Each structure stands twice: as C-alpha cells, then as structure tokens.
C-alpha positions as a Markdown table, in Angstrom:
| # | Residue | x | y | z |
|---|---|---|---|---|
| 1 | Met | -5.9 | 19.3 | -4.9 |
| 2 | Ser | -5.7 | 20.3 | -1.3 |
| 3 | Tyr | -6.2 | 18.2 | 1.9 |
| 4 | Lys | -9.6 | 17.6 | 3.4 |
| 5 | Arg | -10.0 | 16.0 | 7.0 |
| 6 | Ile | -12.3 | 13.5 | 8.5 |
| 7 | Thr | -12.1 | 11.4 | 11.9 |
| 8 | Ala | -12.1 | 7.8 | 11.7 |
| 9 | Asn | -11.1 | 5.1 | 14.2 |
| 10 | Gly | -10.0 | 7.7 | 16.4 |
| 11 | Ile | -7.6 | 9.3 | 13.9 |
| 12 | Asp | -7.8 | 12.7 | 12.3 |
| 13 | Phe | -7.1 | 11.7 | 8.6 |
| 14 | Ala | -6.2 | 14.1 | 5.8 |
| 15 | Tyr | -7.1 | 13.0 | 2.3 |
| 16 | Leu | -7.5 | 14.0 | -1.3 |
| 17 | Glu | -10.9 | 13.6 | -3.1 |
| 18 | Gln | -12.0 | 13.8 | -6.7 |
| 19 | Gly | -15.3 | 12.8 | -8.2 |
| 20 | Asp | -18.9 | 11.8 | -7.1 |
| 21 | Gly | -20.4 | 8.1 | -6.6 |
| 22 | Pro | -19.4 | 5.1 | -4.9 |
| 23 | Leu | -16.4 | 5.4 | -2.7 |
| 24 | Ala | -13.1 | 4.2 | -4.2 |
| 25 | Leu | -10.7 | 4.3 | -1.3 |
| 26 | Leu | -6.9 | 4.4 | -2.4 |
| 27 | Leu | -4.3 | 3.3 | 0.1 |
| 28 | His | -0.6 | 4.4 | 0.0 |
| 29 | Gly | 2.5 | 2.6 | 1.3 |
| 30 | Phe | 6.1 | 3.4 | 2.5 |
| 31 | Pro | 7.5 | 5.8 | 1.9 |
| 32 | Glu | 4.8 | 7.1 | -0.1 |
| 33 | Ala | 2.0 | 10.0 | 0.0 |
| 34 | Pro | -1.7 | 10.2 | -1.2 |
| 35 | Ser | -0.3 | 12.0 | -4.2 |
| 36 | Met | 1.0 | 9.0 | -5.6 |
| 37 | Tyr | -2.6 | 8.3 | -6.9 |
| 38 | Arg | -2.8 | 11.5 | -8.9 |
| 39 | His | -3.1 | 9.9 | -12.2 |
| 40 | Leu | -5.6 | 7.3 | -11.2 |
| 41 | Met | -8.0 | 9.7 | -9.4 |
| 42 | Pro | -9.4 | 11.6 | -12.4 |
| 43 | Val | -9.9 | 8.4 | -14.1 |
| 44 | Leu | -11.9 | 6.9 | -11.3 |
| 45 | Ala | -13.7 | 10.2 | -11.2 |
| 46 | Glu | -14.7 | 10.0 | -14.7 |
| 47 | Ala | -15.9 | 6.4 | -14.2 |
| 48 | Gly | -18.4 | 7.5 | -11.7 |
| 49 | Tyr | -16.4 | 7.0 | -8.6 |
| 50 | Arg | -15.7 | 9.1 | -5.6 |
| 51 | Ala | -11.9 | 8.7 | -5.3 |
| 52 | Val | -10.6 | 9.3 | -2.0 |
| 53 | Ala | -6.6 | 9.0 | -1.2 |
| 54 | Pro | -5.9 | 9.4 | 2.8 |
| 55 | Ala | -2.6 | 9.8 | 4.3 |
| 56 | Met | -1.9 | 6.8 | 6.3 |
| 57 | Arg | -1.9 | 7.2 | 10.0 |
| 58 | Gly | 1.3 | 8.3 | 11.3 |
| 59 | Phe | 2.1 | 10.2 | 7.9 |
| 60 | Ala | 1.9 | 13.9 | 7.9 |
| 61 | Pro | -0.6 | 15.6 | 7.5 |
| 62 | Thr | -2.7 | 12.9 | 9.0 |
| 63 | Gln | -2.5 | 12.6 | 13.0 |
| 64 | Leu | -0.1 | 10.5 | 14.9 |
| 65 | Pro | -1.9 | 7.5 | 16.3 |
| 66 | Pro | -2.3 | 8.3 | 20.0 |
| 67 | Asp | -1.0 | 4.9 | 21.2 |
| 68 | Gly | 1.8 | 5.0 | 18.5 |
| 69 | Ser | 0.5 | 1.6 | 17.0 |
| 70 | Met | 1.1 | 0.8 | 13.5 |
| 71 | Arg | 0.0 | -2.7 | 13.6 |
| 72 | Ile | -1.8 | -4.2 | 10.4 |
| 73 | Ala | -5.0 | -4.7 | 12.4 |
| 74 | Asp | -5.1 | -0.9 | 13.0 |
| 75 | Leu | -4.6 | -0.4 | 9.4 |
| 76 | Ile | -7.3 | -2.6 | 8.5 |
| 77 | Ala | -9.7 | -0.9 | 11.2 |
| 78 | Asp | -8.7 | 2.4 | 9.7 |
| 79 | Ala | -9.7 | 1.6 | 6.1 |
| 80 | Asn | -13.1 | 0.1 | 7.3 |
| 81 | Ala | -13.7 | 2.9 | 9.4 |
| 82 | Leu | -13.0 | 5.5 | 6.7 |
| 83 | His | -15.6 | 3.5 | 4.5 |
| 84 | Glu | -17.9 | 4.2 | 7.3 |
| 85 | Ala | -17.1 | 7.9 | 8.1 |
| 86 | Leu | -17.1 | 8.6 | 4.1 |
| 87 | Gly | -20.7 | 7.2 | 3.6 |
| 88 | Gly | -19.4 | 4.3 | 1.6 |
| 89 | Asp | -21.8 | 1.5 | 0.7 |
| 90 | Glu | -21.6 | -2.0 | -0.7 |
| 91 | Asn | -20.6 | -0.7 | -4.0 |
| 92 | Ala | -17.3 | 0.9 | -2.7 |
| 93 | Val | -14.0 | -0.3 | -4.1 |
| 94 | Ile | -10.6 | -0.5 | -2.2 |
| 95 | Ile | -7.2 | -0.1 | -4.0 |
| 96 | Gly | -3.9 | -0.4 | -2.1 |
| 97 | His | -0.1 | -0.5 | -2.8 |
| 98 | Asp | 2.6 | -1.7 | -0.5 |
| 99 | Trp | 1.4 | -1.2 | 3.1 |
| 100 | Gly | -1.7 | 0.1 | 1.6 |
| 101 | Gly | -1.9 | -3.1 | -0.2 |
| 102 | Phe | -1.5 | -5.3 | 3.0 |
| 103 | Ala | -4.3 | -3.0 | 4.6 |
| 104 | Thr | -6.4 | -3.8 | 1.5 |
| 105 | Trp | -6.1 | -7.4 | 1.5 |
| 106 | Gly | -7.1 | -7.5 | 5.1 |
| 107 | Ala | -10.0 | -4.8 | 5.0 |
| 108 | Ala | -11.6 | -6.7 | 2.0 |
| 109 | Ala | -11.3 | -9.9 | 3.9 |
| 110 | His | -12.4 | -8.7 | 7.2 |
| 111 | Ala | -15.5 | -6.7 | 6.1 |
| 112 | Pro | -16.3 | -8.0 | 2.7 |
| 113 | Gln | -19.9 | -6.4 | 2.9 |
| 114 | Arg | -18.1 | -3.0 | 2.6 |
| 115 | Trp | -16.2 | -3.6 | -0.7 |
| 116 | Ser | -17.4 | -4.8 | -3.9 |
| 117 | Lys | -14.1 | -5.0 | -5.8 |
| 118 | Val | -10.4 | -5.1 | -4.8 |
| 119 | Val | -7.1 | -4.1 | -6.4 |
| 120 | Val | -3.7 | -4.7 | -4.7 |
| 121 | Ala | -0.5 | -3.9 | -6.3 |
| 122 | Asp | 3.1 | -5.3 | -5.6 |
| 123 | Val | 2.5 | -7.2 | -2.2 |
| 124 | Pro | 1.1 | -10.6 | -2.8 |
| 125 | Pro | -0.8 | -12.2 | 0.1 |
| 126 | Val | 1.5 | -13.0 | 3.0 |
| 127 | Arg | 1.1 | -16.7 | 2.5 |
| 128 | Phe | 3.4 | -16.2 | -0.6 |
| 129 | Tyr | 6.2 | -14.6 | 1.1 |
| 130 | Ala | 7.5 | -17.9 | 2.5 |
| 131 | Arg | 8.5 | -19.1 | -0.9 |
| 132 | Lys | 12.0 | -17.5 | -1.2 |
| 133 | Ala | 12.4 | -16.6 | 2.6 |
| 134 | Ala | 15.7 | -18.5 | 2.5 |
| 135 | Asp | 17.2 | -17.5 | -0.7 |
| 136 | Pro | 20.1 | -15.0 | 0.1 |
| 137 | Val | 19.4 | -13.0 | -3.0 |
| 138 | Gln | 15.8 | -12.3 | -1.7 |
| 139 | Ile | 17.1 | -11.8 | 1.7 |
| 140 | His | 19.3 | -8.9 | 0.3 |
| 141 | Lys | 16.6 | -7.4 | -1.6 |
| 142 | Asn | 14.5 | -7.1 | 1.4 |
| 143 | Ser | 17.3 | -5.8 | 3.6 |
| 144 | His | 15.2 | -2.8 | 4.6 |
| 145 | Phe | 12.9 | -5.2 | 6.6 |
| 146 | Tyr | 15.9 | -6.0 | 8.9 |
| 147 | Phe | 17.4 | -2.5 | 8.9 |
| 148 | Phe | 14.4 | -0.8 | 10.0 |
| 149 | Gln | 14.2 | -2.8 | 13.1 |
| 150 | Met | 17.2 | -1.3 | 14.4 |
| 151 | Gly | 17.0 | 1.8 | 16.7 |
| 152 | Val | 20.0 | 3.5 | 14.8 |
| 153 | Ala | 17.5 | 3.6 | 11.6 |
| 154 | Asp | 15.9 | 6.7 | 13.3 |
| 155 | Gln | 19.2 | 8.6 | 13.1 |
| 156 | Ile | 20.5 | 7.1 | 9.7 |
| 157 | Val | 17.3 | 7.2 | 7.4 |
| 158 | Pro | 16.9 | 11.1 | 7.7 |
| 159 | Val | 20.7 | 11.9 | 7.0 |
| 160 | Asn | 21.4 | 14.0 | 3.9 |
| 161 | Asp | 17.7 | 14.7 | 3.2 |
| 162 | Phe | 16.6 | 11.1 | 3.7 |
| 163 | Ala | 19.4 | 9.8 | 1.2 |
| 164 | Tyr | 18.3 | 6.1 | 2.3 |
| 165 | Leu | 14.7 | 6.9 | 1.1 |
| 166 | Asp | 16.3 | 8.0 | -2.2 |
| 167 | Trp | 18.2 | 4.9 | -2.5 |
| 168 | Leu | 15.1 | 2.8 | -1.7 |
| 169 | Trp | 13.2 | 4.6 | -4.7 |
| 170 | Gln | 16.3 | 3.8 | -6.9 |
| 171 | His | 16.3 | 0.4 | -6.0 |
| 172 | Trp | 12.6 | -0.4 | -6.5 |
| 173 | Thr | 12.1 | 1.6 | -9.6 |
| 174 | Gly | 12.3 | -0.3 | -13.0 |
| 175 | Asp | 13.7 | 0.7 | -16.3 |
| 176 | Val | 10.8 | 3.1 | -17.2 |
| 177 | Pro | 12.3 | 5.6 | -19.8 |
| 178 | Gly | 11.9 | 9.2 | -18.7 |
| 179 | Phe | 10.4 | 8.3 | -15.3 |
| 180 | Asp | 11.3 | 11.1 | -12.5 |
| 181 | Ser | 10.4 | 10.1 | -9.1 |
| 182 | Thr | 11.7 | 13.4 | -7.6 |
| 183 | Pro | 8.0 | 14.9 | -6.8 |
| 184 | Asp | 6.8 | 11.6 | -5.3 |
| 185 | Arg | 10.2 | 11.1 | -3.2 |
| 186 | Gln | 9.8 | 14.6 | -1.9 |
| 187 | Ala | 6.2 | 14.0 | -0.8 |
| 188 | Gly | 7.3 | 10.6 | 0.8 |
| 189 | Lys | 9.9 | 12.5 | 2.9 |
| 190 | Asp | 7.7 | 15.2 | 3.8 |
| 191 | Ala | 5.1 | 12.9 | 5.3 |
| 192 | Leu | 8.0 | 11.4 | 7.5 |
| 193 | Arg | 10.2 | 14.4 | 7.9 |
| 194 | Glu | 9.3 | 14.9 | 11.7 |
| 195 | Pro | 10.9 | 12.3 | 14.0 |
| 196 | Ala | 7.6 | 11.3 | 15.4 |
| 197 | Asn | 6.4 | 10.7 | 11.8 |
| 198 | Leu | 9.4 | 8.6 | 10.8 |
| 199 | Arg | 9.0 | 6.6 | 14.1 |
| 200 | Cys | 5.6 | 5.7 | 12.8 |
| 201 | Gly | 6.8 | 4.8 | 9.2 |
| 202 | Leu | 9.4 | 2.6 | 10.7 |
| 203 | Gly | 6.9 | 1.3 | 13.0 |
| 204 | Leu | 5.0 | -0.4 | 10.3 |
| 205 | Tyr | 8.0 | -3.0 | 10.0 |
| 206 | Arg | 8.8 | -3.0 | 13.8 |
| 207 | Asp | 5.2 | -3.5 | 14.8 |
| 208 | Asn | 4.3 | -6.0 | 12.3 |
| 209 | Phe | 7.6 | -8.1 | 11.5 |
| 210 | Gln | 8.5 | -8.6 | 15.2 |
| 211 | Pro | 11.9 | -10.5 | 15.2 |
| 212 | His | 10.8 | -12.7 | 18.2 |
| 213 | Thr | 7.6 | -13.8 | 16.4 |
| 214 | Tyr | 8.1 | -13.4 | 12.6 |
| 215 | Gly | 8.4 | -16.9 | 10.9 |
| 216 | Thr | 6.6 | -18.6 | 13.8 |
| 217 | Asp | 3.1 | -19.4 | 14.5 |
| 218 | Ala | 2.8 | -16.4 | 16.9 |
| 219 | Trp | 3.3 | -13.9 | 14.1 |
| 220 | Glu | 0.2 | -11.7 | 14.3 |
| 221 | Met | 0.4 | -10.3 | 10.8 |
| 222 | Gly | 0.4 | -13.7 | 9.4 |
| 223 | Lys | -2.8 | -14.5 | 11.4 |
| 224 | Val | -4.5 | -11.2 | 10.6 |
| 225 | Leu | -3.9 | -11.6 | 6.7 |
| 226 | Ala | -4.4 | -15.4 | 6.7 |
| 227 | Asp | -7.9 | -15.2 | 4.8 |
| 228 | Leu | -8.1 | -13.6 | 1.2 |
| 229 | Pro | -11.0 | -11.4 | 0.0 |
| 230 | Thr | -13.9 | -13.1 | -1.3 |
| 231 | Gln | -14.8 | -10.4 | -3.8 |
| 232 | Pro | -13.3 | -10.2 | -7.5 |
| 233 | Thr | -9.7 | -9.0 | -7.0 |
| 234 | Leu | -7.1 | -7.5 | -9.4 |
| 235 | Tyr | -3.5 | -8.0 | -8.6 |
| 236 | Leu | -1.0 | -5.9 | -10.3 |
| 237 | His | 3.0 | -6.6 | -10.2 |
| 238 | Gly | 5.8 | -4.8 | -11.6 |
| 239 | Ala | 8.2 | -7.5 | -13.5 |
| 240 | Gln | 11.2 | -5.5 | -12.0 |
| 241 | Asp | 10.0 | -5.0 | -8.4 |
| 242 | Pro | 12.8 | -6.6 | -6.3 |
| 243 | Val | 10.6 | -7.1 | -3.4 |
| 244 | Val | 8.8 | -10.0 | -4.5 |
| 245 | Asp | 9.4 | -12.8 | -7.3 |
| 246 | Glu | 7.3 | -12.1 | -10.5 |
| 247 | Glu | 7.0 | -16.0 | -10.9 |
| 248 | Ile | 4.3 | -16.3 | -8.1 |
| 249 | Leu | 1.8 | -14.2 | -10.2 |
| 250 | Pro | -0.1 | -17.0 | -11.9 |
| 251 | Asp | -0.4 | -18.8 | -8.4 |
| 252 | Ile | -1.7 | -15.6 | -6.6 |
| 253 | Val | -4.5 | -15.1 | -9.4 |
| 254 | Asp | -5.2 | -19.0 | -9.0 |
| 255 | Val | -6.2 | -18.5 | -5.2 |
| 256 | Leu | -8.1 | -15.5 | -5.8 |
| 257 | Pro | -12.0 | -15.8 | -6.1 |
| 258 | Glu | -14.0 | -16.1 | -9.3 |
| 259 | Gly | -13.7 | -12.6 | -11.4 |
| 260 | Ser | -10.2 | -12.0 | -10.3 |
| 261 | Asp | -7.4 | -11.3 | -12.7 |
| 262 | Gly | -3.8 | -10.2 | -12.5 |
| 263 | Ala | -1.1 | -8.4 | -14.7 |
| 264 | Leu | 2.7 | -8.6 | -14.9 |
| 265 | Leu | 3.8 | -5.0 | -15.9 |
| 266 | Glu | 7.2 | -5.3 | -18.0 |
| 267 | Asp | 9.9 | -2.9 | -17.3 |
| 268 | Val | 8.1 | -1.6 | -14.2 |
| 269 | Gly | 9.2 | -1.8 | -10.7 |
| 270 | His | 7.5 | -1.3 | -7.4 |
| 271 | Phe | 5.7 | 2.0 | -8.4 |
| 272 | Pro | 3.3 | 0.9 | -11.1 |
| 273 | Phe | 0.9 | 3.8 | -10.4 |
| 274 | Leu | 3.6 | 6.1 | -11.1 |
| 275 | Glu | 5.8 | 4.3 | -13.6 |
| 276 | Ala | 3.1 | 3.1 | -15.8 |
| 277 | Pro | 0.0 | 5.3 | -15.2 |
| 278 | Gly | -1.5 | 4.8 | -18.4 |
| 279 | Gln | -1.4 | 1.0 | -18.3 |
| 280 | Val | -2.4 | 0.8 | -14.9 |
| 281 | Asn | -5.2 | 3.3 | -15.1 |
| 282 | Glu | -6.5 | 1.2 | -18.2 |
| 283 | Leu | -6.3 | -2.2 | -16.3 |
| 284 | Ile | -8.2 | -0.8 | -13.3 |
| 285 | His | -10.8 | 1.0 | -15.3 |
| 286 | Lys | -11.5 | -2.2 | -17.2 |
| 287 | Phe | -11.6 | -4.4 | -14.3 |
| 288 | Leu | -14.1 | -2.1 | -12.4 |
| 289 | Thr | -16.4 | -1.4 | -15.2 |
| 290 | Arg | -16.6 | -4.6 | -16.8 |
C-alpha cells in the first residue's frame, strides 16, 4: 500500500487505507509506523470498514507540527479532526496502541458522538499508572520515560542506526516463537531518522511527562485523560509487556462501560498487533461485529 495524504487539524497527514464503509481509524505509537496495522487492515476491510492508518504528527512522512507540539491534547485533536476530514460518521471506530492508545482514550472520551466502539492495546487509563509508581522494578522497566527527558537523548538514540530503539523493541517483545521485528523496527527508525522527527518522537515524553508537573495536580495529561470512554471498549494487554502490570486487567475492564471486554495475551509483549496478529484480529473482529 502507498501513502495517501489529507490535511486535518492544520497537519498534512500521510496515511494508509484499505476497504470501504464506516471509518476505522488506527493510531500507532512510539517507535512505530502505520504499517504495524498491516495484518489488521484487511480483516477490517473484509468486515466492511474503511481502515485508515495515519502516520502520527511529527513521524515521517506526516508533516512536522508547525509549533512543534506533541501534547496529548493535540494528538486527540488530530484523531477527531481526521474523523471529520475522512468523512467519518457515528458508526466509526477507533483503535490505538501505545501513544496511539493514549490518543484513543482521549478522542473517544472527548468526542463520543464520533466513535461507536473503542479498542486500546497496552496502555491502560492513566489513573492506573500510580499503582506501582514507587516500585523500583517498575521504575527500571519504564526507564525510557526518564532517559528521553534528557537533551543528550537526541544524540544517543540515533547512534549505530538507532541501536537504542532496537533494544527497546527487544525489551518490549514477548516470547513469541519465530517473531521477527526487523521490518517494523526499520519502519519506526525511518519515521524518526531526521533530527526534527526524532525531536518530535522524544517530545511525546517531554511534552506530556514534564518533570515539574508529572505526579502533581498540575499534570496536564492526567487532566486531559481523566475521563474514560462511554462507548463499548476492548482493552488488549500482552502478558509479557514490561511497561505495565498484567494484574490490573480485571480492574481496567471493571471501570469500562457496559459492553466492554478485555483480553490478556499470553507470551505476548508490547506489540500484540505484530506478535499475535491472528489472535488479535479475531478478538477485534468479534468485538466490532457482535
């Protein structure tokens, strides 16, 4: 599939598209690219959806944000503006992973009239991040949050063809026999290869986890994502994802609205759409069509 282009929220977005019907907007995270949804898009198209996977603002080949902002409020505004620009209606669905998952939580909660169903993978609602915030093991697992705050990260991350991103993929991947992340690691690197794009990618952490406000009542991302969707929501979680704790899955499902569901994916890490595409596709298809 080749990229198409559309302007939404003042940004020139590049996007992949497959199928016709109600919009299914697919939002990727860091360090990822829209091609991570290549296994899901044909399943959605066959189910009667128009699957659209845009490159996130700041990730090549989408335009750099003119003001450089990577705040979660802007990512949410991008998602809802893409719904408008792509001609979405009340039957549209939104699916997100990692930072695309944060944007999905917010877009669905802030504009419920736009999205009929919601799917999020591997980023729980922000209210759950406080559970193990003081656990040294969890702090170590989330070390990239702190490293990316440093200015020197702009110099270190690209060294040896983005070897740090290779390490992140290895650190975040589960024990799935035969899984090869090479093409997806390459796509993620290419999206951030230019220094300005890398600054935007790191800006996701710098703009949203500001050291002087994170953990206080002034934390903007916590306020923006305080409300949960009112639509039926499917939450997927890799059992070997080191970023968050699998034990919270039942509690996440418990706070979601009627018609929601969740699934713990055994042996899967942080990349379920790639590590277990057959299982994930089946779960999403069943959830959207039931």
